[in-house]
KOLVOSE-221848 format. One record per residue: residue number from 1; x, y, z of N, C-alpha, C in turn. Coordinates in nm, 4 decimals, padded with zeros to 6 digits. Atoms other than C-alpha are relative to their C-alpha. Layout:
N
{rec NUM,{X,Y,Z},{X,Y,Z},{X,Y,Z}}
...
//
This chain:
224
{rec 1,{00.1422,00.0105,-00.0428},{-02.6615,03.9935,-03.5155},{00.0363,-00.0540,00.1798}}
{rec 2,{00.0114,00.0792,-00.1416},{-02.7539,03.9638,-03.1101},{-00.1353,-00.0848,-00.0261}}
{rec 3,{00.1106,00.1146,-00.0039},{-02.9570,03.6779,-03.0249},{-00.0628,00.0032,00.1192}}
{rec 4,{00.1080,-00.0332,-00.0631},{-03.2533,03.7381,-02.7917},{00.0213,-00.0867,00.1528}}
{rec 5,{00.0295,00.0610,-00.1228},{-03.3448,03.6227,-02.4364},{00.0136,-00.1508,00.0022}}
{rec 6,{-00.0046,00.1245,-00.0425},{-03.2698,03.2901,-02.3190},{-00.1417,-00.0382,00.0872}}
{rec 7,{00.1093,00.0091,-00.1521},{-03.5768,03.3261,-02.0528},{00.0378,00.0915,00.1129}}
{rec 8,{-00.0322,-00.0658,-00.1216},{-03.5836,03.5323,-01.7850},{-00.0012,-00.1215,00.1543}}
{rec 9,{00.0267,00.0589,-00.1297},{-03.6683,03.2344,-01.5296},{00.1317,-00.0256,00.0316}}
{rec 10,{-00.1336,00.0594,00.0065},{-03.3246,03.1429,-01.5477},{00.0856,00.1095,00.0689}}
{rec 11,{-00.0467,-00.1759,-00.0380},{-03.2334,03.5227,-01.3985},{-00.0575,-00.0398,00.1287}}
{rec 12,{00.0812,-00.0831,-00.1118},{-03.4752,03.5141,-01.0827},{00.0368,-00.1086,00.1102}}
{rec 13,{-00.0004,00.0498,-00.1460},{-03.3904,03.4124,-00.7435},{-00.0575,00.0345,00.1086}}
{rec 14,{00.0358,00.0166,-00.1059},{-03.5472,03.2757,-00.4637},{00.0717,00.0606,00.1315}}
{rec 15,{-00.1071,-00.0388,-00.1194},{-03.4919,03.4794,-00.1331},{-00.0706,-00.0887,00.1101}}
{rec 16,{00.0371,00.0756,-00.1420},{-03.5225,03.2117,00.1722},{00.0492,00.0407,00.1283}}
{rec 17,{-00.0874,-00.0780,-00.0616},{-03.4378,03.3597,00.4922},{-00.0414,-00.1350,00.1275}}
{rec 18,{00.0083,00.1785,-00.1155},{-03.4144,03.0230,00.7919},{00.0809,00.0724,00.1461}}
{rec 19,{-00.0384,-00.0961,-00.1205},{-03.3969,03.2035,01.1339},{00.0636,00.1025,00.0291}}
{rec 20,{-00.0626,-00.1791,-00.0224},{-03.2767,03.5564,01.0497},{-00.1514,00.0844,-00.0331}}
{rec 21,{00.0894,-00.1219,00.0077},{-03.5035,03.8722,01.0906},{00.0464,00.0763,-00.0901}}
{rec 22,{-00.0570,-00.0570,00.1465},{-03.5058,04.0453,00.7827},{00.0751,00.1626,00.0588}}
{rec 23,{-00.0618,-00.1184,-00.0585},{-03.3056,04.3877,00.7635},{-00.0979,00.1012,00.0117}}
{rec 24,{00.0911,-00.1157,00.0083},{-03.4352,04.7296,00.8416},{-00.0691,00.0719,-00.1265}}
{rec 25,{00.0630,-00.0507,00.1220},{-03.4081,04.8292,00.4735},{-00.0572,-00.1197,-00.0638}}
{rec 26,{00.0976,00.1133,00.0448},{-03.6102,04.4596,00.3654},{-00.1347,00.0829,00.0566}}
{rec 27,{00.1437,-00.0240,-00.0618},{-03.8940,04.5649,00.6019},{-00.0303,00.1218,-00.0692}}
{rec 28,{00.0526,-00.1419,00.0510},{-03.9187,04.9509,00.4978},{-00.0206,-00.0412,-00.1520}}
{rec 29,{00.0288,-00.0111,00.1578},{-03.8964,04.8578,00.1090},{-00.1293,-00.1022,-00.0567}}
{rec 30,{00.0673,00.0725,00.0383},{-04.1147,04.5799,00.1170},{-00.1594,00.0278,00.0908}}
{rec 31,{00.0989,-00.0206,-00.0748},{-04.3775,04.6906,00.3556},{-00.0939,00.1472,-00.0496}}
{rec 32,{00.0428,-00.1270,00.0393},{-04.4193,05.0707,00.2250},{00.0397,00.0589,-00.1396}}
{rec 33,{-00.0244,-00.0494,00.1230},{-04.4496,05.2196,-00.1048},{00.1311,00.0903,-00.0126}}
{rec 34,{-00.1186,-00.0799,00.0026},{-04.0908,05.3520,-00.2302},{-00.0158,00.0246,-00.1761}}
{rec 35,{-00.0035,-00.0383,00.1323},{-04.0322,05.5337,-00.5442},{00.0550,-00.0946,-00.0927}}
{rec 36,{-00.0751,00.1326,00.0840},{-03.9293,05.3414,-00.8500},{00.1519,00.0633,-00.0289}}
{rec 37,{-00.1160,-00.0136,-00.0423},{-03.6535,05.5573,-00.8390},{00.1084,-00.0466,00.0580}}
{rec 38,{-00.1131,00.0926,-00.1150},{-03.5104,05.4408,-00.5282},{00.0134,-00.1006,-00.0141}}
{rec 39,{00.0134,00.0949,-00.0038},{-03.6427,05.1064,-00.6239},{00.1543,-00.0299,-00.1036}}
{rec 40,{-00.0400,00.0451,00.0906},{-03.4198,05.0953,-00.9031},{00.2203,00.0302,00.0458}}
{rec 41,{-00.1628,-00.0045,-00.0713},{-03.0594,05.1604,-00.7036},{-00.0045,-00.0933,00.0881}}
{rec 42,{-00.0329,00.0880,-00.0865},{-03.0903,04.9238,-00.4691},{00.0349,-00.1275,-00.0602}}
{rec 43,{-00.0437,00.1164,00.0445},{-02.9517,04.5839,-00.4907},{-00.0416,-00.1205,-00.0462}}
{rec 44,{00.0992,00.1473,00.0732},{-03.1116,04.2786,-00.7043},{-00.0185,-00.0978,00.1352}}
{rec 45,{00.1146,00.1190,-00.0766},{-03.3118,04.0428,-00.4768},{-00.0179,00.0846,00.1378}}
{rec 46,{00.1103,-00.0772,-00.0846},{-03.4681,04.3430,-00.2614},{-00.1100,-00.0088,-00.0120}}
{rec 47,{00.1268,00.0118,00.0147},{-03.8095,04.3052,-00.1887},{-00.0652,00.1393,00.0255}}
{rec 48,{00.0711,-00.1527,00.0155},{-03.9914,04.6427,-00.2890},{-00.1552,00.0137,-00.0349}}
{rec 49,{00.1484,-00.0244,00.0402},{-04.3498,04.7816,-00.2920},{-00.0010,00.1107,-00.0544}}
{rec 50,{-00.0360,-00.0988,00.0843},{-04.3616,04.9983,-00.6090},{-00.2449,00.0750,00.0140}}
{rec 51,{00.1457,-00.0650,00.0784},{-04.6785,05.2082,-00.7405},{00.0026,00.0972,-00.1084}}
{rec 52,{-00.0499,-00.1135,00.1252},{-04.7135,05.3343,-01.0740},{-00.1228,-00.0085,-00.1146}}
{rec 53,{00.1310,00.0063,00.0881},{-04.9394,05.4145,-01.3958},{00.0798,-00.1362,-00.1112}}
{rec 54,{-00.0869,00.1050,00.0983},{-04.8723,05.1219,-01.6434},{-00.0089,00.0942,-00.1162}}
{rec 55,{-00.0398,-00.0841,00.1501},{-04.7228,05.2311,-02.0110},{00.0190,-00.1142,-00.0844}}
{rec 56,{-00.0160,00.0908,00.1378},{-04.7246,04.8878,-02.1968},{-00.1332,-00.0918,00.0670}}
{rec 57,{00.0760,00.1009,-00.0635},{-04.9914,04.6476,-02.2024},{00.0415,-00.1713,00.0487}}
{rec 58,{-00.0624,00.1045,-00.0671},{-04.9592,04.3204,-02.0463},{00.0249,-00.1235,-00.1059}}
{rec 59,{00.0079,00.0571,00.0741},{-04.8211,04.0581,-02.2410},{00.0685,00.0319,-00.1445}}
{rec 60,{-00.0666,-00.0686,00.1506},{-04.6983,04.3125,-02.5569},{00.1780,-00.1036,-00.0250}}
{rec 61,{-00.1471,00.0721,00.0274},{-04.3624,04.1534,-02.5144},{00.0718,-00.1405,-00.0073}}
{rec 62,{00.0014,00.1657,-00.0634},{-04.3965,03.7771,-02.4347},{00.1212,-00.0729,-00.0986}}
{rec 63,{-00.0862,00.0511,00.0921},{-04.1948,03.6899,-02.7608},{00.1629,-00.0385,00.0401}}
{rec 64,{-00.1689,00.0253,-00.0224},{-03.8649,03.7729,-02.6339},{-00.0294,00.0498,00.1456}}
{rec 65,{-00.0946,00.0405,-00.1323},{-03.9075,03.8143,-02.2492},{-00.0570,-00.0771,00.0487}}
{rec 66,{00.0081,00.1379,-00.0822},{-04.0962,03.5198,-02.1893},{-00.0590,00.0222,00.0965}}
{rec 67,{00.1078,00.0258,-00.1199},{-04.3493,03.6350,-01.9597},{-00.1428,00.1025,-00.0647}}
{rec 68,{00.1150,-00.0912,00.0593},{-04.6903,03.8401,-01.9708},{00.0143,00.1413,00.0693}}
{rec 69,{-00.0238,-00.1357,-00.0811},{-04.5470,04.1289,-01.7666},{-00.0433,00.1578,-00.0462}}
{rec 70,{00.0178,-00.1222,00.0780},{-04.5881,04.4923,-01.8629},{00.0920,00.1215,00.1207}}
{rec 71,{-00.0683,-00.1231,-00.0895},{-04.4099,04.8569,-01.7230},{-00.0118,00.0775,00.0813}}
{rec 72,{00.0527,-00.0928,-00.1106},{-04.4933,05.0670,-01.4853},{00.0777,00.1682,00.0290}}
{rec 73,{-00.0830,-00.1327,-00.0196},{-04.4006,05.4457,-01.4238},{-00.0519,00.1035,00.0962}}
{rec 74,{00.0928,-00.1243,-00.1204},{-04.4654,05.7002,-01.1474},{00.1204,00.1549,-00.0185}}
{rec 75,{-00.0334,-00.1192,-00.0107},{-04.3405,06.0552,-01.0967},{00.1870,00.0219,-00.0344}}
{rec 76,{-00.1083,00.0113,-00.0197},{-03.9691,05.9305,-01.0658},{00.1142,-00.0606,-00.1424}}
{rec 77,{-00.1137,00.0687,00.1052},{-03.8689,05.6742,-01.3283},{-00.0902,-00.1044,-00.0215}}
{rec 78,{00.0927,00.1084,00.0428},{-04.0212,05.3539,-01.4867},{00.0925,-00.1521,00.0177}}
{rec 79,{-00.0916,00.0979,-00.0224},{-03.9469,04.9911,-01.4247},{-00.1480,-00.1226,-00.0809}}
{rec 80,{00.1093,00.1033,00.0322},{-04.0937,04.6545,-01.5942},{-00.0169,-00.1354,00.1190}}
{rec 81,{00.0605,00.1037,-00.1134},{-04.3105,04.3831,-01.3973},{-00.0064,-00.0746,-00.0501}}
{rec 82,{00.0274,00.1305,00.0525},{-04.2535,04.0531,-01.4631},{-00.0577,-00.0916,00.0407}}
{rec 83,{00.0923,00.0905,-00.0325},{-04.5351,03.8168,-01.4588},{-00.0294,-00.1399,-00.0664}}
{rec 84,{00.0398,00.0831,00.0796},{-04.6363,03.4497,-01.5829},{-00.1247,00.0264,-00.0648}}
{rec 85,{00.0977,-00.0518,00.0684},{-04.9904,03.5599,-01.6160},{-00.0707,00.0478,-00.0692}}
{rec 86,{00.0858,-00.1094,00.0285},{-05.2067,03.7616,-01.7691},{-00.0808,00.1186,00.0611}}
{rec 87,{00.0888,-00.0608,-00.1056},{-05.3393,04.0267,-01.5212},{-00.1055,00.0816,-00.1029}}
{rec 88,{00.0475,-00.0584,00.1456},{-05.4840,04.1921,-01.8750},{00.0469,00.1616,00.0304}}
{rec 89,{-00.0236,-00.1274,-00.0623},{-05.3131,04.5232,-01.7639},{-00.0168,00.1082,-00.1362}}
{rec 90,{00.0223,-00.0979,00.1610},{-05.3998,04.8544,-02.0087},{00.0876,00.0854,00.0274}}
{rec 91,{-00.1168,-00.0781,-00.0313},{-05.1295,05.1454,-02.0436},{-00.1629,00.0845,00.0556}}
{rec 92,{00.0651,-00.1242,-00.0689},{-05.2923,05.4408,-01.8052},{-00.0606,-00.0899,00.1747}}
{rec 93,{00.0850,00.0702,-00.1303},{-05.4254,05.1401,-01.5087},{00.0895,00.0223,00.0890}}
{rec 94,{-00.1128,-00.0379,-00.1347},{-05.2547,05.2461,-01.1632},{-00.0173,-00.1547,00.0607}}
{rec 95,{-00.0026,00.1254,-00.0286},{-05.0883,04.9210,-01.0394},{00.1053,00.0107,00.1107}}
{rec 96,{-00.1217,00.0090,-00.1738},{-04.9179,04.8578,-00.6606},{00.0198,-00.1631,-00.0173}}
{rec 97,{-00.0374,00.1330,00.0196},{-04.7158,04.5613,-00.6969},{00.1192,00.0052,00.0948}}
{rec 98,{-00.0445,00.0089,-00.0994},{-04.5184,04.4074,-00.4177},{00.1359,-00.0930,-00.0991}}
{rec 99,{-00.1016,00.0829,00.0872},{-04.1457,04.1965,-00.5721},{00.1072,-00.0174,00.0314}}
{rec 100,{-00.1725,-00.0133,-00.0542},{-03.7997,04.1144,-00.5487},{00.0510,00.0799,-00.1484}}
{rec 101,{-00.1146,-00.0572,00.0792},{-03.5479,04.3375,-00.7734},{00.0751,-00.0859,-00.0821}}
{rec 102,{-00.0625,00.0675,00.0844},{-03.3966,04.1348,-01.0456},{00.0689,00.0716,-00.1118}}
{rec 103,{-00.0466,-00.0627,00.1477},{-03.1628,04.2149,-01.3600},{-00.0041,-00.1332,-00.1415}}
{rec 104,{-00.0246,00.0851,00.1367},{-03.2745,04.0452,-01.6900},{00.0882,00.0527,-00.0944}}
{rec 105,{-00.0927,-00.0402,00.1155},{-02.9888,04.0585,-01.9641},{00.0009,00.1386,00.0567}}
{rec 106,{-00.0214,-00.1561,-00.0253},{-02.8818,04.4218,-01.7828},{-00.1593,00.0843,00.0530}}
{rec 107,{00.1180,-00.0681,-00.0270},{-03.2885,04.5245,-01.7828},{-00.0201,-00.0425,00.1515}}
{rec 108,{00.0548,-00.0327,-00.1454},{-03.3918,04.6220,-01.4152},{-00.1319,-00.0310,00.0040}}
{rec 109,{00.1549,00.0303,00.0181},{-03.7170,04.4312,-01.3691},{-00.0215,-00.0183,00.1494}}
{rec 110,{00.0621,00.0236,-00.1513},{-03.9705,04.3641,-01.0407},{-00.0802,-00.1236,-00.0361}}
{rec 111,{00.0683,00.1652,00.0526},{-04.0564,04.0001,-01.0250},{-00.0843,-00.0289,00.1681}}
{rec 112,{00.0596,-00.0169,-00.0678},{-04.3436,03.9799,-00.8001},{-00.0374,-00.1997,00.0549}}
{rec 113,{-00.0082,00.1547,-00.0802},{-04.3360,03.6278,-00.5808},{-00.1541,-00.1080,-00.0632}}
{rec 114,{00.1834,00.0766,00.0679},{-04.7550,03.5673,-00.6957},{-00.0564,00.1030,-00.0878}}
{rec 115,{00.0857,-00.1142,00.0523},{-04.9672,03.7534,-00.9100},{-00.0675,00.0646,00.1015}}
{rec 116,{00.0820,-00.1096,-00.1215},{-05.1754,03.8535,-00.5977},{00.1044,00.0704,00.0831}}
{rec 117,{-00.1250,-00.0851,-00.0622},{-04.8784,04.0467,-00.5051},{-00.0272,00.1445,-00.0836}}
{rec 118,{-00.0125,-00.0928,00.0736},{-04.9837,04.2807,-00.8236},{-00.1721,00.0245,00.0299}}
{rec 119,{00.1115,-00.0237,-00.0221},{-05.3204,04.4676,-00.7510},{-00.0345,00.1262,-00.1378}}
{rec 120,{00.0250,-00.1045,00.1128},{-05.4696,04.6919,-01.0332},{-00.0981,00.0921,00.0209}}
{rec 121,{00.0920,-00.1249,-00.0296},{-05.6843,04.9814,-00.9461},{-00.0328,00.1675,-00.0646}}
{rec 122,{00.0200,-00.1471,00.1090},{-05.8524,05.2724,-01.1811},{00.1225,00.0447,-00.0441}}
{rec 123,{-00.0178,-00.0805,00.1064},{-05.7039,05.4865,-01.3547},{00.1432,00.0932,00.0842}}
{rec 124,{-00.1152,-00.0880,-00.0819},{-05.3546,05.6721,-01.3074},{-00.0052,00.1638,-00.0885}}
{rec 125,{-00.0107,-00.1273,00.0871},{-05.2607,06.0352,-01.4583},{00.0555,-00.0355,-00.1426}}
{rec 126,{-00.0549,00.0751,00.1636},{-05.1612,05.9715,-01.8339},{00.1330,00.0705,-00.0055}}
{rec 127,{-00.1003,00.0187,-00.0313},{-04.8569,05.9154,-01.8715},{00.0511,00.0468,-00.1751}}
{rec 128,{-00.0309,-00.0193,00.1471},{-04.6748,06.1018,-02.1964},{00.1435,-00.0235,-00.0401}}
{rec 129,{-00.1136,00.1050,00.0109},{-04.3897,05.9390,-02.3709},{00.1420,00.1346,-00.0073}}
{rec 130,{-00.1278,-00.0711,-00.0387},{-04.0031,06.1502,-02.2879},{00.0691,-00.0127,-00.1624}}
{rec 131,{-00.0430,-00.0187,00.1428},{-03.8844,06.2926,-02.6135},{00.1204,00.0031,00.0192}}
{rec 132,{-00.1526,00.0009,-00.0067},{-03.5232,06.1725,-02.6828},{00.0608,-00.0071,-00.1257}}
{rec 133,{-00.1161,00.0381,00.1378},{-03.1998,06.1646,-02.9082},{-00.0144,-00.1670,-00.0238}}
{rec 134,{-00.0125,00.1476,00.0191},{-03.1678,05.8044,-03.0565},{00.1403,-00.0494,00.1312}}
{rec 135,{-00.1128,00.0360,-00.0672},{-02.8214,05.8399,-02.8735},{-00.0161,00.0498,00.1453}}
{rec 136,{00.0124,-00.0314,-00.1535},{-02.9469,05.9183,-02.4902},{-00.0900,-00.0980,-00.0064}}
{rec 137,{00.0932,00.1266,-00.0425},{-03.1754,05.6177,-02.5002},{00.1298,-00.0801,00.0285}}
{rec 138,{-00.0999,00.0782,-00.1229},{-02.9733,05.4236,-02.1820},{-00.0230,00.0108,00.0929}}
{rec 139,{00.0294,00.0759,-00.1507},{-02.9509,05.3638,-01.8599},{-00.1003,00.1046,00.0798}}
{rec 140,{00.0760,-00.1447,-00.0706},{-03.1010,05.7139,-01.7598},{-00.1510,-00.0517,-00.0619}}
{rec 141,{00.1834,00.0077,00.0976},{-03.4385,05.6395,-01.9951},{-00.0560,-00.1331,00.0554}}
{rec 142,{00.0425,00.1368,-00.0386},{-03.4408,05.2645,-01.9148},{-00.1187,-00.0293,00.0878}}
{rec 143,{00.1642,00.0084,-00.1007},{-03.8043,05.1798,-01.7806},{-00.1029,00.0692,-00.0336}}
{rec 144,{00.1302,-00.1345,00.0141},{-03.9723,05.4977,-01.9140},{-00.0379,-00.0541,-00.1474}}
{rec 145,{00.1248,00.0050,00.1452},{-04.2426,05.5236,-02.1959},{00.1136,00.1317,-00.0591}}
{rec 146,{-00.1200,-00.1628,00.0839},{-03.9815,05.7695,-02.4879},{-00.0356,-00.0204,-00.1715}}
{rec 147,{-00.0090,-00.0096,00.0692},{-04.0043,05.8695,-02.7886},{00.1122,00.0566,-00.0872}}
{rec 148,{-00.1043,-00.0345,00.0941},{-03.7398,05.9247,-03.1068},{-00.0441,00.0311,-00.1559}}
{rec 149,{00.0169,-00.0312,00.1834},{-03.7901,06.0827,-03.4487},{00.1307,-00.0182,-00.0583}}
{rec 150,{-00.1494,-00.0288,00.0793},{-03.5145,06.0029,-03.6958},{-00.0030,-00.1371,-00.1100}}
{rec 151,{00.0232,00.0388,00.1504},{-03.4240,05.8329,-04.0257},{00.0568,-00.1535,00.0086}}
{rec 152,{-00.0449,00.1407,-00.0100},{-03.3876,05.4478,-04.0681},{00.0652,-00.0350,-00.0285}}
{rec 153,{-00.1398,00.0337,00.0562},{-03.0398,05.3041,-04.1144},{-00.0100,-00.0757,-00.0516}}
{rec 154,{00.0218,00.1307,00.0311},{-03.1141,04.9510,-04.1398},{-00.1049,-00.0594,00.0111}}
{rec 155,{00.1568,00.0247,00.0369},{-03.4381,04.7913,-04.2969},{-00.0331,-00.1172,00.1208}}
{rec 156,{00.0748,00.0905,-00.0960},{-03.6367,04.5664,-04.0616},{00.0334,-00.1368,-00.0459}}
{rec 157,{-00.0652,00.1355,00.0325},{-03.5116,04.2065,-04.0515},{-00.0786,-00.0803,00.1235}}
{rec 158,{00.0376,00.0693,-00.0834},{-03.6314,03.9042,-03.9074},{00.1090,-00.0628,00.0953}}
{rec 159,{-00.0553,00.0795,-00.0925},{-03.5358,03.7847,-03.5675},{-00.0614,-00.1106,00.1298}}
{rec 160,{00.0754,00.0720,-00.0569},{-03.7907,03.5288,-03.5051},{00.0721,-00.0989,00.0613}}
{rec 161,{00.1458,00.0047,-00.0228},{-03.9273,03.3415,-03.3206},{-00.0383,00.1267,00.0887}}
{rec 162,{00.0215,-00.1236,-00.0870},{-03.8602,03.6711,-03.1143},{-00.0536,00.1142,-00.0403}}
{rec 163,{00.0366,-00.1108,00.0280},{-03.9592,03.9251,-03.2846},{00.0579,00.0710,-00.1687}}
{rec 164,{-00.0305,-00.0288,00.1308},{-03.8361,04.1589,-03.5645},{00.0964,00.1339,00.0523}}
{rec 165,{-00.0819,-00.0834,-00.0832},{-03.5566,04.4503,-03.5210},{00.0487,00.1307,-00.1792}}
{rec 166,{-00.0971,-00.0685,00.0725},{-03.4190,04.7870,-03.7225},{00.0323,00.0969,00.0450}}
{rec 167,{-00.0615,-00.1099,-00.0518},{-03.1979,05.0500,-03.6450},{-00.0560,00.1268,-00.0493}}
{rec 168,{00.0196,-00.1182,00.0032},{-03.2650,05.4202,-03.6338},{00.1256,00.1198,00.0106}}
{rec 169,{-00.0909,-00.1399,-00.0689},{-03.0330,05.7638,-03.6164},{-00.0759,00.1299,-00.0199}}
{rec 170,{00.0256,-00.1468,00.0137},{-03.1062,06.1014,-03.5576},{00.0763,00.1102,-00.0112}}
{rec 171,{-00.0796,-00.0744,-00.0053},{-02.7871,06.2089,-03.5921},{00.1267,-00.0170,00.1131}}
{rec 172,{-00.0561,00.0003,-00.1534},{-02.6743,06.1497,-03.2211},{00.0634,-00.1481,00.0221}}
{rec 173,{-00.0378,00.1246,-00.0069},{-02.6285,05.7496,-03.2504},{-00.1130,-00.0773,-00.0319}}
{rec 174,{00.0421,00.0887,00.0683},{-02.7415,05.4522,-03.4028},{-00.0954,-00.0704,00.1305}}
{rec 175,{00.0675,00.0360,-00.0757},{-03.0362,05.2900,-03.2021},{-00.0942,-00.1152,-00.0447}}
{rec 176,{00.1122,00.0944,00.0244},{-03.2316,04.9500,-03.1982},{-00.1205,00.0089,-00.0006}}
{rec 177,{00.1431,00.0136,-00.0811},{-03.5909,04.9183,-03.2313},{-00.0468,-00.1419,-00.0390}}
{rec 178,{00.0080,00.1477,00.0072},{-03.7083,04.5704,-03.1497},{-00.1463,-00.0127,00.0639}}
{rec 179,{00.1218,-00.0315,00.0106},{-04.0574,04.4985,-03.2361},{-00.0591,-00.1670,00.0201}}
{rec 180,{00.0212,00.1696,-00.0219},{-04.2055,04.1701,-03.0973},{-00.1052,-00.0458,-00.0330}}
{rec 181,{00.1040,00.0833,00.0934},{-04.4436,03.9488,-03.2592},{-00.1570,00.0389,00.0531}}
{rec 182,{00.1378,-00.0253,-00.0742},{-04.7512,04.0101,-03.0031},{-00.0525,00.1262,-00.0163}}
{rec 183,{00.0559,-00.1387,00.0178},{-04.8062,04.3834,-03.1091},{-00.0542,00.0213,-00.1220}}
{rec 184,{00.0645,-00.0482,00.1013},{-04.8882,04.3159,-03.4352},{00.0459,00.1280,-00.0775}}
{rec 185,{-00.0422,-00.1428,00.1072},{-04.6837,04.6007,-03.6417},{00.0247,-00.0612,-00.0969}}
{rec 186,{-00.0468,00.0362,00.1449},{-04.6526,04.5810,-03.9737},{00.1125,00.0610,-00.0465}}
{rec 187,{-00.1319,-00.0463,00.0378},{-04.2887,04.6640,-04.1014},{00.0367,00.0254,-00.1445}}
{rec 188,{-00.0540,00.0319,00.1620},{-04.3316,04.5888,-04.4379},{-00.0162,00.1034,-00.0726}}
{rec 189,{-00.0114,-00.0730,00.0526},{-04.3721,04.9280,-04.5381},{00.1498,00.0883,00.0110}}
{rec 190,{-00.1132,-00.0725,-00.0417},{-04.0266,05.0599,-04.4064},{00.0986,00.0201,-00.0503}}
{rec 191,{-00.1062,-00.0062,00.0643},{-03.7120,05.1450,-04.5701},{00.1040,00.0714,00.0534}}
{rec 192,{-00.1205,-00.1065,-00.0097},{-03.3470,05.2722,-04.5224},{-00.0531,00.1351,-00.0916}}
{rec 193,{-00.0085,-00.1221,00.0646},{-03.3811,05.6410,-04.5658},{-00.1416,00.0678,00.0512}}
{rec 194,{00.1294,-00.0922,-00.0323},{-03.7520,05.7188,-04.3997},{00.0531,00.0359,00.1594}}
{rec 195,{00.0233,-00.1004,-00.1315},{-03.8187,05.9536,-04.1144},{-00.1339,-00.0477,00.0905}}
{rec 196,{00.1121,00.0524,-00.1054},{-04.0202,05.7569,-03.8318},{00.0077,00.0484,00.1343}}
{rec 197,{00.0160,-00.0449,-00.0888},{-04.1611,05.8512,-03.5285},{-00.0072,-00.1351,00.1041}}
{rec 198,{00.0441,00.1181,-00.0023},{-04.1377,05.5495,-03.2953},{00.0121,00.0382,00.1698}}
{rec 199,{00.0353,-00.0480,-00.1681},{-04.2708,05.5528,-02.8851},{00.0179,-00.1523,00.0128}}
{rec 200,{00.0242,00.1652,-00.0738},{-04.2115,05.2813,-02.6738},{00.0729,-00.0526,00.1549}}
{rec 201,{-00.0844,00.0237,-00.1313},{-04.0442,05.1265,-02.3787},{00.1651,-00.0052,-00.0439}}
{rec 202,{-00.1668,-00.0210,00.0616},{-03.7023,05.2061,-02.3581},{00.0691,-00.1215,00.0989}}
{rec 203,{-00.0326,00.1552,-00.0544},{-03.5400,04.8665,-02.2504},{00.1944,-00.0187,-00.0358}}
{rec 204,{-00.1600,00.0092,-00.0090},{-03.1714,04.7036,-02.2643},{-00.0313,-00.1826,-00.0431}}
{rec 205,{-00.0570,00.1792,00.0049},{-03.0570,04.3235,-02.3802},{00.1421,00.0108,-00.0032}}
{rec 206,{-00.1195,00.0250,00.0178},{-02.7430,04.2316,-02.2932},{00.0968,00.1620,00.0072}}
{rec 207,{-00.0918,-00.1514,-00.0270},{-02.4663,04.5437,-02.3615},{-00.0669,00.0717,-00.1101}}
{rec 208,{00.0621,-00.0746,00.1240},{-02.7185,04.7297,-02.6067},{-00.1161,00.0629,00.0744}}
{rec 209,{00.1155,-00.0783,-00.0370},{-03.0386,04.9959,-02.5453},{-00.0792,-00.0427,-00.1528}}
{rec 210,{00.0784,-00.0167,00.1717},{-03.3093,04.9791,-02.8029},{-00.1792,00.0522,00.0923}}
{rec 211,{00.1671,-00.0335,-00.0616},{-03.7068,05.0847,-02.7367},{-00.0767,-00.1004,-00.1051}}
{rec 212,{00.1391,00.1173,00.0224},{-03.9884,04.8301,-02.7713},{-00.1001,00.0361,-00.0469}}
{rec 213,{00.1355,-00.0646,-00.0205},{-04.2782,04.9678,-02.9195},{-00.1328,-00.0926,00.0290}}
{rec 214,{00.0950,00.0659,-00.0331},{-04.6198,04.8374,-02.8073},{-00.0933,-00.0091,-00.0788}}
{rec 215,{00.1229,-00.0005,00.1194},{-04.8658,04.8704,-03.0885},{-00.0150,00.0738,-00.0956}}
{rec 216,{-00.0742,-00.0479,00.0920},{-04.8550,04.9814,-03.4174},{-00.0259,00.1276,-00.0162}}
{rec 217,{-00.0268,-00.1803,-00.0009},{-04.9315,05.3658,-03.3660},{00.1054,00.0272,00.0621}}
{rec 218,{-00.0856,-00.0272,-00.0547},{-04.6583,05.3311,-03.1826},{00.1631,00.0162,-00.1152}}
{rec 219,{-00.0981,-00.0151,00.1013},{-04.4529,05.3427,-03.5219},{-00.1204,00.0859,-00.1389}}
{rec 220,{00.1151,-00.0966,00.0593},{-04.5974,05.6454,-03.7554},{00.1489,00.0712,-00.1207}}
{rec 221,{-00.0673,-00.1154,00.1102},{-04.4193,05.8631,-04.0422},{-00.0190,00.1215,00.0254}}
{rec 222,{00.0583,-00.1031,00.0138},{-04.4365,06.2032,-03.9460},{00.0021,00.1051,-00.1070}}
{rec 223,{-00.0114,-00.0712,00.1285},{-04.5134,06.4955,-04.2276},{00.1061,00.0950,00.0495}}
{rec 224,{-00.0710,-00.0731,-00.0023},{-04.2295,06.6516,-04.2724},{00.0324,00.1199,-00.1113}}
//
């Protein structure tokens, strides 16, 4: 059994420049919007400005992420934005954010220095979840809104106070579904052998990948 995050704050680094001019790359990525896909290729501690559409509600993953952040996605990729206060971001909101890239137990995140560096302005284009196989959830999907249809291979079990988890497999590889307590998702009716459709944030914790559903409608039993 894996243990959950001990806290994002322990991994966040504050960049301080003393008497040094910023590099050309730092100036470019911090002042001008870059694609999320490009940002994901840059090293930790790089300051970037990103723009995308929110795919998760702010604070939905607080019990295991230890913040009130949310995910955003553009035409190229997705990323989690880590903030300490609830900015009341809902899926579909257009977000403009400047922050420092960091890794939280393998998950690439954007950490704004201040909530004021995050601007929510209007609605963006609808983001449809990418349909993937369970065995394909990995680095290539990390940060995206994804959906799988698979059989439950391990019944829901407690990982409190962080949340609950269960395993699914569509024949391509077993995958962890991690349900944070803030989502209010009831798992009591789920059992081994049932087929479920799960939609959520394609995440990573330590050496394994997972899907984190956002709300009850993200776990359904499709008619076969």
